[in-house]
N, C-alpha and C positions, 0 to 999 in steps of 0.2 A: 507814833510820829516817825520814829526811826525807820520802821518798816515801809511807810509810805515813801519816804525819800529814797530808800534802797530800791524799792520796786520801780519808782520813776526813773532812777538812774539806769537800772538794768534795762528797762523798756526803751529808753533813749538810745543806749548803746546797741541794743538788738536791732532797733529801727535803722540806725546808721549802717550796721553790718549788712542787713538785707538790702538796703539801698545801693550798697557797693557791689552787689551781686547781679545787678541788671546787665543784660547783654548789650554791649555797646558796639556790636559789629556794624550796624547801619551807619553810625557816625564815622567809623574807621574807613568804610568803603567810600564815603564822600570825600575824604581827605586823599585817599590814594588815587582817585580818578583824575584829579587835577595834576598837570605836569608842572614842575618848577620852571620858572621863566628866567631866561638869561638874555641880556641886551648887549650887543656888540656895537662898537662905535664905527668901525670901518669894515668893508667887505671881506678882506682876507681873514680877519679874526672871526667874523660871522661864519664864513665858509668852513673854517677849521673846526669851530665848535659844533656846527651842524653835522659835519661828517663824523666827528668823534662821538657825539651824543646820540645820533640817530633819532629814534622815536622817544627817547627818555626825557628830553628837554624840549621846551618851546623856546626857540631862538628868534629874537627880534633884531633887526638892523636899524640903527638910528640914522646914519647917513646913507643915502641911496647909493647904489652901485657906481654910478657915473659921476657923482658929485664930489667936489673937493672937500676934504675934512678941514682945510685951512681957511675956508671962506665962511 
């Protein structure tokens, strides 16, 4: 009985070990393809972030360029 329990425990641990060795490069690529998104409330902040970040971030403008943020 003790041998069966020991064998089962070793088999389970070995299965977990082999499961952790799976190549996960495809899931990592899908994460790195999307750009982080930043939203700016007014145009000067939007323009500053866009110029600094370049292609690394996706920048959204909440208030349009000619609209007043106070209304």
